[in-house]
TIKOLRO-798622 format. One line per field, with one value per atom (N, C-alpha, C, CB): x, y, z; residue in three letters; atom name. Coordinates in steps of 0.2 Angstrom, whole numbers, plus 5000, padded with zeros to 4 digits. Glycine has a CB too. Layout:
# residues N
X <- X | ...
Y <- Y | ...
Z <- Z | ...
code <- ALA | ...
site <- CA | ...
This chain:
# residues 157
X <- 5620 | 5618 | 5621 | 5611 | 5625 | 5628 | 5626 | 5634 | 5623 | 5623 | 5615 | 5630 | 5608 | 5602 | 5604 | 5598 | 5598 | 5598 | 5591 | 5599 | 5592 | 5587 | 5586 | 5589 | 5577 | 5578 | 5571 | 5577 | 5569 | 5562 | 5561 | 5561 | 5553 | 5548 | 5541 | 5547 | 5540 | 5533 | 5528 | 5532 | 5523 | 5520 | 5514 | 5519 | 5512 | 5506 | 5501 | 5507 | 5494 | 5491 | 5481 | 5492 | 5483 | 5478 | 5475 | 5480 | 5474 | 5472 | 5468 | 5477 | 5467 | 5466 | 5455 | 5471 | 5453 | 5447 | 5445 | 5447 | 5450 | 5445 | 5444 | 5451 | 5444 | 5440 | 5437 | 5442 | 5431 | 5426 | 5426 | 5422 | 5423 | 5423 | 5424 | 5417 | 5420 | 5421 | 5427 | 5414 | 5432 | 5439 | 5447 | 5437 | 5444 | 5449 | 5456 | 5446 | 5455 | 5458 | 5464 | 5455 | 5460 | 5465 | 5470 | 5458 | 5465 | 5470 | 5473 | 5467 | 5475 | 5479 | 5488 | 5476 | 5484 | 5491 | 5492 | 5490 | 5488 | 5491 | 5494 | 5484 | 5493 | 5498 | 5505 | 5494 | 5505 | 5511 | 5516 | 5509 | 5514 | 5517 | 5520 | 5511 | 5515 | 5516 | 5523 | 5507 | 5519 | 5526 | 5534 | 5525 | 5535 | 5538 | 5541 | 5537 | 5538 | 5541 | 5544 | 5537 | 5541 | 5543 | 5550 | 5537 | 5551 | 5556 | 5562 | 5555 | 5563 | 5565 | 5567 | 5559 | 5563 | 5564 | 5567 | 5567 | 5560 | 5562 | 5552 | 5567 | 5551 | 5545 | 5542 | 5546 | 5545 | 5542 | 5541 | 5550 | 5536 | 5537 | 5530 | 5536 | 5533 | 5529 | 5529 | 5529 | 5523 | 5522 | 5523 | 5519 | 5524 | 5525 | 5516 | 5533 | 5516 | 5509 | 5508 | 5508 | 5513 | 5512 | 5509 | 5519 | 5512 | 5511 | 5502 | 5518 | 5501 | 5495 | 5491 | 5494 | 5490 | 5486 | 5487 | 5487 | 5493 | 5491 | 5489 | 5497 | 5485 | 5481 | 5474 | 5483 | 5475 | 5466 | 5465 | 5464 | 5467 | 5466 | 5459 | 5470 | 5458 | 5453 | 5446 | 5455 | 5446 | 5441 | 5445 | 5435 | 5440 | 5442 | 5442 | 5438 | 5436 | 5433 | 5438 | 5425 | 5443 | 5447 | 5452 | 5445 | 5456 | 5465 | 5467 | 5471 | 5474 | 5478 | 5479 | 5484 | 5479 | 5481 | 5492 | 5477 | 5492 | 5501 | 5502 | 5507 | 5509 | 5511 | 5518 | 5510 | 5521 | 5528 | 5531 | 5531 | 5536 | 5539 | 5547 | 5536 | 5548 | 5557 | 5556 | 5562 | 5560 | 5558 | 5565 | 5552 | 5564 | 5572 | 5573 | 5572 | 5575 | 5579 | 5583 | 5582 | 5580 | 5583 | 5589 | 5577 | 5591 | 5596 | 5592 | 5603 | 5587 | 5580 | 5578 | 5574 | 5579 | 5577 | 5569 | 5579 | 5567 | 5559 | 5562 | 5552 | 5557 | 5558 | 5551 | 5556 | 5555 | 5551 | 5549 | 5553 | 5543 | 5542 | 5538 | 5537 | 5542 | 5540 | 5538 | 5546 | 5536 | 5533 | 5540 | 5530 | 5539 | 5546 | 5544 | 5545 | 5547 | 5548 | 5553 | 5550 | 5556 | 5563 | 5563 | 5567 | 5556 | 5553 | 5550 | 5548 | 5547 | 5545 | 5551 | 5540 | 5557 | 5562 | 5566 | 5567 | 5565 | 5568 | 5564 | 5570 | 5556 | 5551 | 5555 | 5539 | 5554 | 5558 | 5563 | 5560 | 5567 | 5574 | 5571 | 5578 | 5568 | 5565 | 5563 | 5559 | 5559 | 5555 | 5559 | 5549 | 5563 | 5567 | 5573 | 5569 | 5574 | 5577 | 5574 | 5582 | 5566 | 5564 | 5562 | 5555 | 5563 | 5558 | 5562 | 5562 | 5558 | 5561 | 5565 | 5558 | 5572 | 5577 | 5576 | 5585 | 5579 | 5575 | 5579 | 5572 | 5575 | 5578 | 5579 | 5572 | 5586 | 5587 | 5582 | 5594 | 5578 | 5575 | 5580 | 5573 | 5579 | 5581 | 5583 | 5575 | 5587 | 5588 | 5582 | 5594 | 5577 | 5571 | 5575 | 5565 | 5573 | 5574 | 5570 | 5572 | 5575 | 5571 | 5564 | 5575 | 5563 | 5557 | 5551 | 5559 | 5552 | 5548 | 5544 | 5551 | 5549 | 5547 | 5544 | 5555 | 5546 | 5540 | 5535 | 5542 | 5533 | 5527 | 5522 | 5530 | 5525 | 5522 | 5522 | 5527 | 5524 | 5522 | 5517 | 5527 | 5517 | 5512 | 5504 | 5517 | 5503 | 5496 | 5494 | 5496 | 5485 | 5483 | 5477 | 5480 | 5475 | 5471 | 5463 | 5471 | 5459 | 5452 | 5449 | 5446 | 5444 | 5441 | 5434 | 5438 | 5433 | 5428 | 5421 | 5428 | 5416 | 5410 | 5407 | 5407 | 5403 | 5400 | 5391 | 5401 | 5389 | 5385 | 5376 | 5386 | 5374 | 5367 | 5362 | 5364 | 5360 | 5357 | 5349 | 5355 | 5350 | 5341 | 5337 | 5339 | 5332 | 5323 | 5321 | 5315 | 5321 | 5314 | 5309 | 5311 | 5305 | 5297 | 5295 | 5292 | 5295 | 5291 | 5292 | 5292 | 5298 | 5299 | 5294 | 5306 | 5289 | 5286 | 5282 | 5283 | 5280 | 5275 | 5266 | 5275 | 5263 | 5255 | 5253 | 5250 | 5251 | 5250 | 5250 | 5253 | 5257 | 5259 | 5254 | 5268 | 5253 | 5253 | 5245 | 5255 | 5241 | 5235 | 5234 | 5234 | 5237 | 5237 | 5236 | 5246 | 5244 | 5244 | 5237 | 5250 | 5233 | 5229 | 5222 | 5230 | 5222 | 5216 | 5217 | 5216 | 5224 | 5225 | 5224 | 5234 | 5224 | 5224 | 5218 | 5228 | 5214 | 5205 | 5203 | 5201 | 5203 | 5199 | 5200 | 5200 | 5194 | 5194 | 5199 | 5187 | 5202 | 5204 | 5199 | 5208 | 5199 | 5192 | 5194 | 5190 | 5190 | 5190 | 5189 | 5184 | 5195 | 5197 | 5190 | 5209 | 5188 | 5182 | 5186 | 5175 | 5184 | 5189 | 5183 | 5193
Y <- 5619 | 5614 | 5609 | 5613 | 5603 | 5599 | 5593 | 5600 | 5592 | 5586 | 5586 | 5584 | 5581 | 5580 | 5578 | 5574 | 5582 | 5580 | 5575 | 5587 | 5569 | 5565 | 5562 | 5558 | 5561 | 5560 | 5554 | 5568 | 5552 | 5548 | 5550 | 5541 | 5550 | 5552 | 5549 | 5561 | 5548 | 5546 | 5553 | 5539 | 5553 | 5561 | 5557 | 5565 | 5559 | 5558 | 5565 | 5556 | 5558 | 5562 | 5560 | 5556 | 5561 | 5560 | 5565 | 5557 | 5572 | 5578 | 5579 | 5582 | 5575 | 5575 | 5576 | 5569 | 5570 | 5566 | 5575 | 5557 | 5578 | 5586 | 5589 | 5592 | 5590 | 5592 | 5588 | 5593 | 5592 | 5587 | 5582 | 5590 | 5577 | 5572 | 5572 | 5569 | 5577 | 5578 | 5582 | 5582 | 5584 | 5586 | 5584 | 5590 | 5578 | 5575 | 5573 | 5570 | 5569 | 5568 | 5574 | 5564 | 5580 | 5587 | 5591 | 5595 | 5589 | 5590 | 5586 | 5592 | 5580 | 5576 | 5579 | 5566 | 5581 | 5585 | 5590 | 5589 | 5593 | 5601 | 5599 | 5608 | 5594 | 5594 | 5590 | 5591 | 5587 | 5585 | 5589 | 5580 | 5593 | 5599 | 5604 | 5603 | 5606 | 5610 | 5605 | 5610 | 5599 | 5594 | 5596 | 5583 | 5595 | 5596 | 5603 | 5593 | 5608 | 5615 | 5615 | 5619 | 5613 | 5615 | 5610 | 5614 | 5604 | 5601 | 5602 | 5596 | 5601 | 5604 | 5612 | 5604 | 5618 | 5623 | 5627 | 5624 | 5624 | 5626 | 5627 | 5619 | 5633 | 5635 | 5630 | 5642 | 5628 | 5626 | 5616 | 5628 | 5612 | 5605 | 5603 | 5602 | 5599 | 5592 | 5586 | 5592 | 5582 | 5579 | 5572 | 5582 | 5568 | 5562 | 5559 | 5554 | 5557 | 5552 | 5550 | 5545 | 5543 | 5537 | 5539 | 5534 | 5546 | 5549 | 5551 | 5557 | 5553 | 5556 | 5550 | 5561 | 5545 | 5540 | 5534 | 5538 | 5536 | 5532 | 5536 | 5528 | 5543 | 5547 | 5545 | 5555 | 5545 | 5543 | 5538 | 5544 | 5531 | 5526 | 5525 | 5523 | 5526 | 5524 | 5530 | 5523 | 5536 | 5541 | 5545 | 5540 | 5554 | 5558 | 5556 | 5562 | 5552 | 5552 | 5548 | 5550 | 5544 | 5540 | 5539 | 5536 | 5546 | 5543 | 5539 | 5550 | 5539 | 5536 | 5540 | 5535 | 5536 | 5539 | 5540 | 5531 | 5536 | 5538 | 5537 | 5532 | 5540 | 5540 | 5539 | 5545 | 5535 | 5535 | 5538 | 5526 | 5542 | 5545 | 5546 | 5553 | 5548 | 5550 | 5558 | 5544 | 5564 | 5568 | 5571 | 5571 | 5572 | 5575 | 5584 | 5572 | 5588 | 5593 | 5592 | 5593 | 5594 | 5594 | 5601 | 5595 | 5600 | 5606 | 5612 | 5604 | 5610 | 5613 | 5619 | 5608 | 5618 | 5620 | 5619 | 5625 | 5614 | 5613 | 5605 | 5613 | 5604 | 5598 | 5592 | 5602 | 5585 | 5581 | 5576 | 5579 | 5575 | 5573 | 5564 | 5579 | 5559 | 5552 | 5546 | 5549 | 5542 | 5535 | 5530 | 5530 | 5530 | 5526 | 5518 | 5527 | 5516 | 5510 | 5504 | 5510 | 5507 | 5503 | 5498 | 5508 | 5500 | 5497 | 5489 | 5500 | 5488 | 5482 | 5480 | 5481 | 5480 | 5475 | 5473 | 5477 | 5477 | 5475 | 5471 | 5480 | 5473 | 5464 | 5459 | 5462 | 5462 | 5454 | 5450 | 5453 | 5454 | 5452 | 5448 | 5460 | 5453 | 5450 | 5444 | 5452 | 5444 | 5438 | 5430 | 5439 | 5431 | 5427 | 5424 | 5429 | 5430 | 5427 | 5424 | 5432 | 5425 | 5421 | 5414 | 5425 | 5413 | 5406 | 5401 | 5403 | 5396 | 5390 | 5387 | 5387 | 5385 | 5383 | 5373 | 5388 | 5370 | 5365 | 5360 | 5362 | 5358 | 5352 | 5345 | 5350 | 5341 | 5336 | 5332 | 5335 | 5325 | 5320 | 5319 | 5312 | 5316 | 5312 | 5306 | 5311 | 5300 | 5294 | 5292 | 5292 | 5287 | 5284 | 5277 | 5286 | 5272 | 5265 | 5262 | 5261 | 5258 | 5255 | 5250 | 5251 | 5247 | 5245 | 5251 | 5244 | 5257 | 5261 | 5263 | 5266 | 5265 | 5266 | 5260 | 5267 | 5255 | 5249 | 5249 | 5243 | 5251 | 5251 | 5257 | 5249 | 5263 | 5268 | 5267 | 5275 | 5265 | 5264 | 5260 | 5263 | 5255 | 5250 | 5251 | 5246 | 5256 | 5261 | 5259 | 5271 | 5255 | 5253 | 5261 | 5244 | 5263 | 5268 | 5264 | 5274 | 5268 | 5263 | 5265 | 5265 | 5260 | 5260 | 5267 | 5251 | 5271 | 5276 | 5273 | 5280 | 5276 | 5275 | 5272 | 5281 | 5267 | 5267 | 5270 | 5261 | 5271 | 5275 | 5271 | 5282 | 5273 | 5270 | 5270 | 5274 | 5262 | 5261 | 5267 | 5254 | 5271 | 5273 | 5271 | 5273 | 5273 | 5269 | 5266 | 5276 | 5260 | 5257 | 5260 | 5253 | 5256 | 5258 | 5255 | 5256 | 5250 | 5246 | 5249 | 5237 | 5254 | 5256 | 5263 | 5258 | 5265 | 5270 | 5270 | 5269 | 5275 | 5271 | 5271 | 5280 | 5269 | 5266 | 5273 | 5260 | 5279 | 5285 | 5286 | 5287 | 5289 | 5291 | 5287 | 5289 | 5278 | 5276 | 5276 | 5271 | 5278 | 5280 | 5286 | 5282 | 5290 | 5298 | 5296 | 5303 | 5293 | 5292 | 5289 | 5286 | 5285 | 5279 | 5285 | 5272 | 5289 | 5293 | 5298 | 5296 | 5300 | 5306 | 5302 | 5311 | 5294 | 5293 | 5291 | 5289 | 5291 | 5288 | 5295 | 5287 | 5300 | 5308 | 5309 | 5316 | 5311 | 5311 | 5319 | 5309 | 5321 | 5327 | 5330 | 5328 | 5337 | 5342 | 5347 | 5348 | 5348 | 5352 | 5358 | 5350 | 5362 | 5370 | 5373 | 5374 | 5377 | 5381 | 5386 | 5386 | 5388 | 5393 | 5399 | 5389
Z <- 5439 | 5442 | 5438 | 5444 | 5440 | 5436 | 5438 | 5435 | 5443 | 5445 | 5448 | 5451 | 5444 | 5447 | 5456 | 5443 | 5460 | 5465 | 5465 | 5471 | 5469 | 5467 | 5475 | 5460 | 5477 | 5484 | 5484 | 5489 | 5490 | 5489 | 5494 | 5488 | 5495 | 5500 | 5498 | 5501 | 5506 | 5506 | 5508 | 5513 | 5505 | 5504 | 5508 | 5494 | 5513 | 5515 | 5514 | 5521 | 5512 | 5506 | 5514 | 5493 | 5519 | 5522 | 5523 | 5528 | 5523 | 5524 | 5518 | 5526 | 5512 | 5507 | 5508 | 5505 | 5514 | 5516 | 5519 | 5522 | 5521 | 5524 | 5516 | 5530 | 5511 | 5504 | 5505 | 5497 | 5501 | 5498 | 5493 | 5497 | 5494 | 5491 | 5484 | 5492 | 5481 | 5473 | 5470 | 5471 | 5474 | 5474 | 5476 | 5478 | 5479 | 5481 | 5478 | 5482 | 5473 | 5470 | 5467 | 5468 | 5467 | 5463 | 5469 | 5460 | 5473 | 5480 | 5482 | 5485 | 5480 | 5482 | 5477 | 5482 | 5468 | 5466 | 5471 | 5460 | 5470 | 5473 | 5481 | 5473 | 5485 | 5490 | 5490 | 5495 | 5484 | 5482 | 5480 | 5478 | 5476 | 5473 | 5478 | 5470 | 5483 | 5488 | 5494 | 5492 | 5492 | 5497 | 5493 | 5496 | 5485 | 5485 | 5484 | 5484 | 5481 | 5485 | 5491 | 5485 | 5497 | 5503 | 5503 | 5509 | 5502 | 5502 | 5498 | 5502 | 5493 | 5486 | 5486 | 5482 | 5488 | 5487 | 5480 | 5492 | 5475 | 5469 | 5468 | 5464 | 5466 | 5463 | 5458 | 5459 | 5454 | 5446 | 5448 | 5438 | 5449 | 5449 | 5444 | 5458 | 5441 | 5438 | 5436 | 5435 | 5438 | 5438 | 5433 | 5440 | 5433 | 5427 | 5428 | 5429 | 5421 | 5421 | 5426 | 5416 | 5427 | 5431 | 5437 | 5433 | 5440 | 5447 | 5446 | 5450 | 5441 | 5440 | 5440 | 5433 | 5437 | 5436 | 5441 | 5429 | 5446 | 5453 | 5459 | 5455 | 5455 | 5461 | 5459 | 5460 | 5451 | 5448 | 5450 | 5441 | 5450 | 5448 | 5449 | 5449 | 5456 | 5459 | 5460 | 5465 | 5454 | 5455 | 5458 | 5458 | 5457 | 5461 | 5469 | 5460 | 5471 | 5478 | 5482 | 5478 | 5479 | 5482 | 5480 | 5484 | 5482 | 5481 | 5488 | 5480 | 5485 | 5489 | 5498 | 5486 | 5502 | 5509 | 5509 | 5518 | 5507 | 5506 | 5500 | 5510 | 5496 | 5490 | 5490 | 5486 | 5488 | 5489 | 5482 | 5491 | 5481 | 5473 | 5474 | 5472 | 5469 | 5469 | 5466 | 5462 | 5470 | 5466 | 5465 | 5469 | 5458 | 5454 | 5454 | 5444 | 5455 | 5455 | 5447 | 5462 | 5441 | 5435 | 5433 | 5431 | 5427 | 5427 | 5424 | 5423 | 5420 | 5419 | 5423 | 5419 | 5430 | 5434 | 5436 | 5433 | 5437 | 5438 | 5441 | 5429 | 5446 | 5450 | 5446 | 5460 | 5444 | 5442 | 5447 | 5436 | 5450 | 5454 | 5450 | 5458 | 5450 | 5447 | 5453 | 5442 | 5450 | 5454 | 5458 | 5447 | 5460 | 5466 | 5465 | 5476 | 5461 | 5460 | 5464 | 5456 | 5467 | 5470 | 5476 | 5473 | 5479 | 5484 | 5482 | 5487 | 5476 | 5474 | 5473 | 5467 | 5470 | 5470 | 5478 | 5465 | 5483 | 5489 | 5492 | 5493 | 5490 | 5494 | 5490 | 5490 | 5483 | 5481 | 5483 | 5475 | 5484 | 5488 | 5495 | 5491 | 5497 | 5504 | 5504 | 5507 | 5500 | 5500 | 5498 | 5493 | 5492 | 5492 | 5497 | 5488 | 5502 | 5507 | 5514 | 5507 | 5513 | 5519 | 5515 | 5524 | 5510 | 5506 | 5514 | 5494 | 5516 | 5517 | 5514 | 5519 | 5517 | 5515 | 5515 | 5520 | 5510 | 5511 | 5515 | 5505 | 5518 | 5524 | 5522 | 5530 | 5523 | 5521 | 5525 | 5521 | 5523 | 5526 | 5532 | 5522 | 5537 | 5542 | 5540 | 5546 | 5540 | 5539 | 5541 | 5541 | 5538 | 5540 | 5539 | 5535 | 5546 | 5544 | 5537 | 5551 | 5534 | 5528 | 5529 | 5524 | 5536 | 5539 | 5538 | 5547 | 5540 | 5542 | 5536 | 5546 | 5533 | 5524 | 5520 | 5518 | 5519 | 5517 | 5519 | 5519 | 5525 | 5529 | 5528 | 5536 | 5526 | 5526 | 5516 | 5531 | 5513 | 5505 | 5504 | 5502 | 5508 | 5509 | 5512 | 5512 | 5513 | 5515 | 5507 | 5518 | 5508 | 5504 | 5502 | 5507 | 5498 | 5499 | 5500 | 5493 | 5504 | 5505 | 5499 | 5512 | 5498 | 5493 | 5495 | 5493 | 5489 | 5490 | 5492 | 5483 | 5494 | 5496 | 5489 | 5498 | 5489 | 5483 | 5481 | 5482 | 5479 | 5480 | 5479 | 5476 | 5483 | 5484 | 5476 | 5492 | 5475 | 5470 | 5469 | 5471 | 5465 | 5464 | 5466 | 5458 | 5466 | 5471 | 5464 | 5476 | 5465 | 5461 | 5459 | 5464 | 5454 | 5455 | 5460 | 5450 | 5463 | 5466 | 5474 | 5464 | 5477 | 5483 | 5483 | 5486 | 5480 | 5478 | 5485 | 5471 | 5488 | 5496 | 5491 | 5506 | 5495 | 5493 | 5493 | 5499 | 5496 | 5493 | 5488 | 5494 | 5486 | 5480 | 5472 | 5479 | 5474 | 5470 | 5467 | 5471 | 5475 | 5475 | 5469 | 5481 | 5472 | 5470 | 5462 | 5471 | 5460 | 5451 | 5450 | 5447 | 5450 | 5448 | 5449 | 5454 | 5453 | 5454 | 5447 | 5462 | 5446 | 5443 | 5433 | 5445 | 5434 | 5428 | 5424 | 5429 | 5431 | 5430 | 5427 | 5438 | 5431 | 5427 | 5422 | 5430 | 5418 | 5412 | 5410 | 5409 | 5404 | 5404 | 5403 | 5401 | 5407 | 5405 | 5398 | 5412 | 5395 | 5388 | 5389 | 5383 | 5387 | 5390 | 5384 | 5388 | 5385 | 5381 | 5379 | 5385 | 5372 | 5368 | 5366 | 5361
code <- MET | MET | MET | MET | SER | SER | SER | SER | GLN | GLN | GLN | GLN | ASP | ASP | ASP | ASP | VAL | VAL | VAL | VAL | GLU | GLU | GLU | GLU | ARG | ARG | ARG | ARG | VAL | VAL | VAL | VAL | TYR | TYR | TYR | TYR | THR | THR | THR | THR | VAL | VAL | VAL | VAL | ASN | ASN | ASN | ASN | LEU | LEU | LEU | LEU | GLY | GLY | GLY | GLY | LYS | LYS | LYS | LYS | VAL | VAL | VAL | VAL | LEU | LEU | LEU | LEU | LEU | LEU | LEU | LEU | SER | SER | SER | SER | PRO | PRO | PRO | PRO | ASP | ASP | ASP | ASP | ASN | ASN | ASN | ASN | GLN | GLN | GLN | GLN | ARG | ARG | ARG | ARG | ALA | ALA | ALA | ALA | LYS | LYS | LYS | LYS | ARG | ARG | ARG | ARG | ALA | ALA | ALA | ALA | VAL | VAL | VAL | VAL | ASN | ASN | ASN | ASN | MET | MET | MET | MET | ILE | ILE | ILE | ILE | LYS | LYS | LYS | LYS | GLU | GLU | GLU | GLU | PHE | PHE | PHE | PHE | ALA | ALA | ALA | ALA | ARG | ARG | ARG | ARG | HIS | HIS | HIS | HIS | HIS | HIS | HIS | HIS | LEU | LEU | LEU | LEU | LYS | LYS | LYS | LYS | ILE | ILE | ILE | ILE | GLU | GLU | GLU | GLU | GLN | GLN | GLN | GLN | VAL | VAL | VAL | VAL | LYS | LYS | LYS | LYS | LEU | LEU | LEU | LEU | GLU | GLU | GLU | GLU | GLU | GLU | GLU | GLU | ASP | ASP | ASP | ASP | VAL | VAL | VAL | VAL | SER | SER | SER | SER | HIS | HIS | HIS | HIS | LEU | LEU | LEU | LEU | LEU | LEU | LEU | LEU | TRP | TRP | TRP | TRP | ALA | ALA | ALA | ALA | ARG | ARG | ARG | ARG | GLY | GLY | GLY | GLY | ILE | ILE | ILE | ILE | LYS | LYS | LYS | LYS | HIS | HIS | HIS | HIS | PRO | PRO | PRO | PRO | PRO | PRO | PRO | PRO | ARG | ARG | ARG | ARG | LYS | LYS | LYS | LYS | ILE | ILE | ILE | ILE | ARG | ARG | ARG | ARG | VAL | VAL | VAL | VAL | ARG | ARG | ARG | ARG | MET | MET | MET | MET | THR | THR | THR | THR | LYS | LYS | LYS | LYS | THR | THR | THR | THR | ASP | ASP | ASP | ASP | GLU | GLU | GLU | GLU | GLY | GLY | GLY | GLY | TYR | TYR | TYR | TYR | VAL | VAL | VAL | VAL | LEU | LEU | LEU | LEU | VAL | VAL | VAL | VAL | SER | SER | SER | SER | LYS | LYS | LYS | LYS | TYR | TYR | TYR | TYR | GLU | GLU | GLU | GLU | GLY | GLY | GLY | GLY | GLU | GLU | GLU | GLU | GLU | GLU | GLU | GLU | GLU | GLU | GLU | GLU | SER | SER | SER | SER | ILE | ILE | ILE | ILE | GLU | GLU | GLU | GLU | LYS | LYS | LYS | LYS | GLU | GLU | GLU | GLU | GLU | GLU | GLU | GLU | GLU | GLU | GLU | GLU | LYS | LYS | LYS | LYS | THR | THR | THR | THR | GLU | GLU | GLU | GLU | PRO | PRO | PRO | PRO | GLN | GLN | GLN | GLN | LYS | LYS | LYS | LYS | VAL | VAL | VAL | VAL | GLU | GLU | GLU | GLU | PRO | PRO | PRO | PRO | SER | SER | SER | SER | LYS | LYS | LYS | LYS | VAL | VAL | VAL | VAL | GLU | GLU | GLU | GLU | PRO | PRO | PRO | PRO | GLU | GLU | GLU | GLU | LYS | LYS | LYS | LYS | GLU | GLU | GLU | GLU | GLU | GLU | GLU | GLU | GLN | GLN | GLN | GLN | SER | SER | SER | SER | LEU | LEU | LEU | LEU | LYS | LYS | LYS | LYS | VAL | VAL | VAL | VAL | GLU | GLU | GLU | GLU | PRO | PRO | PRO | PRO | GLU | GLU | GLU | GLU | PRO | PRO | PRO | PRO | ALA | ALA | ALA | ALA | ALA | ALA | ALA | ALA | LYS | LYS | LYS | LYS | PRO | PRO | PRO | PRO | GLU | GLU | GLU | GLU | PRO | PRO | PRO | PRO | ALA | ALA | ALA | ALA | ALA | ALA | ALA | ALA | LYS | LYS | LYS | LYS | PRO | PRO | PRO | PRO | ASP | ASP | ASP | ASP | ASP | ASP | ASP | ASP | VAL | VAL | VAL | VAL | PRO | PRO | PRO | PRO | GLU | GLU | GLU | GLU | PHE | PHE | PHE | PHE | PHE | PHE | PHE | PHE | LYS | LYS | LYS | LYS | LYS | LYS | LYS | LYS | LYS | LYS | LYS | LYS | ASP | ASP | ASP | ASP | GLU | GLU | GLU | GLU | GLU | GLU | GLU | GLU | ILE | ILE | ILE | ILE | LYS | LYS | LYS | LYS | LYS | LYS | LYS | LYS | LYS | LYS | LYS | LYS | PRO | PRO | PRO | PRO | LYS | LYS | LYS | LYS | SER | SER | SER | SER | LYS | LYS | LYS | LYS | SER | SER | SER | SER | LYS | LYS | LYS | LYS | ASP | ASP | ASP | ASP
site <- N | CA | C | CB | N | CA | C | CB | N | CA | C | CB | N | CA | C | CB | N | CA | C | CB | N | CA | C | CB | N | CA | C | CB | N | CA | C | CB | N | CA | C | CB | N | CA | C | CB | N | CA | C | CB | N | CA | C | CB | N | CA | C | CB | N | CA | C | CB | N | CA | C | CB | N | CA | C | CB | N | CA | C | CB | N | CA | C | CB | N | CA | C | CB | N | CA | C | CB | N | CA | C | CB | N | CA | C | CB | N | CA | C | CB | N | CA | C | CB | N | CA | C | CB | N | CA | C | CB | N | CA | C | CB | N | CA | C | CB | N | CA | C | CB | N | CA | C | CB | N | CA | C | CB | N | CA | C | CB | N | CA | C | CB | N | CA | C | CB | N | CA | C | CB | N | CA | C | CB | N | CA | C | CB | N | CA | C | CB | N | CA | C | CB | N | CA | C | CB | N | CA | C | CB | N | CA | C | CB | N | CA | C | CB | N | CA | C | CB | N | CA | C | CB | N | CA | C | CB | N | CA | C | CB | N | CA | C | CB | N | CA | C | CB | N | CA | C | CB | N | CA | C | CB | N | CA | C | CB | N | CA | C | CB | N | CA | C | CB | N | CA | C | CB | N | CA | C | CB | N | CA | C | CB | N | CA | C | CB | N | CA | C | CB | N | CA | C | CB | N | CA | C | CB | N | CA | C | CB | N | CA | C | CB | N | CA | C | CB | N | CA | C | CB | N | CA | C | CB | N | CA | C | CB | N | CA | C | CB | N | CA | C | CB | N | CA | C | CB | N | CA | C | CB | N | CA | C | CB | N | CA | C | CB | N | CA | C | CB | N | CA | C | CB | N | CA | C | CB | N | CA | C | CB | N | CA | C | CB | N | CA | C | CB | N | CA | C | CB | N | CA | C | CB | N | CA | C | CB | N | CA | C | CB | N | CA | C | CB | N | CA | C | CB | N | CA | C | CB | N | CA | C | CB | N | CA | C | CB | N | CA | C | CB | N | CA | C | CB | N | CA | C | CB | N | CA | C | CB | N | CA | C | CB | N | CA | C | CB | N | CA | C | CB | N | CA | C | CB | N | CA | C | CB | N | CA | C | CB | N | CA | C | CB | N | CA | C | CB | N | CA | C | CB | N | CA | C | CB | N | CA | C | CB | N | CA | C | CB | N | CA | C | CB | N | CA | C | CB | N | CA | C | CB | N | CA | C | CB | N | CA | C | CB | N | CA | C | CB | N | CA | C | CB | N | CA | C | CB | N | CA | C | CB | N | CA | C | CB | N | CA | C | CB | N | CA | C | CB | N | CA | C | CB | N | CA | C | CB | N | CA | C | CB | N | CA | C | CB | N | CA | C | CB | N | CA | C | CB | N | CA | C | CB | N | CA | C | CB | N | CA | C | CB | N | CA | C | CB | N | CA | C | CB | N | CA | C | CB | N | CA | C | CB | N | CA | C | CB | N | CA | C | CB | N | CA | C | CB | N | CA | C | CB | N | CA | C | CB | N | CA | C | CB | N | CA | C | CB | N | CA | C | CB | N | CA | C | CB | N | CA | C | CB | N | CA | C | CB | N | CA | C | CB | N | CA | C | CB | N | CA | C | CB | N | CA | C | CB | N | CA | C | CB | N | CA | C | CB | N | CA | C | CB | N | CA | C | CB | N | CA | C | CB | N | CA | C | CB | N | CA | C | CB | N | CA | C | CB | N | CA | C | CB | N | CA | C | CB | N | CA | C | CB | N | CA | C | CB | N | CA | C | CB
């Protein structure tokens, strides 16, 4: 083989959930290898470290449901499975296209512009002054006087 064959696949890992929860990430690795063997017809499959980190990122119990990978047949006779990153670039391009175009403001009459500029901000509400000691209800005044009159009891040590 003089040329490398490269293909991009989305591998569905939904059946991983059928295995016990403490073996799911291991099963996901095996499913990706099985998928590569089936589609590229080569027995020897190697996963890149990025793919492994992606599968194990949330632990052994919660691997992703789907994974987008690039599978490459190499001259050495094995399939190399790597993380597909081209999707992120296309998403960024789409976001640039969907940005709203700047619309020039329609010509507004000068009188209306002046009126809109003359709008004065309303003054902020002033906080109410704190209650003065004279504003204390009589009930509380009586309680305070009773407390002051009582002698302090000495504690027995």
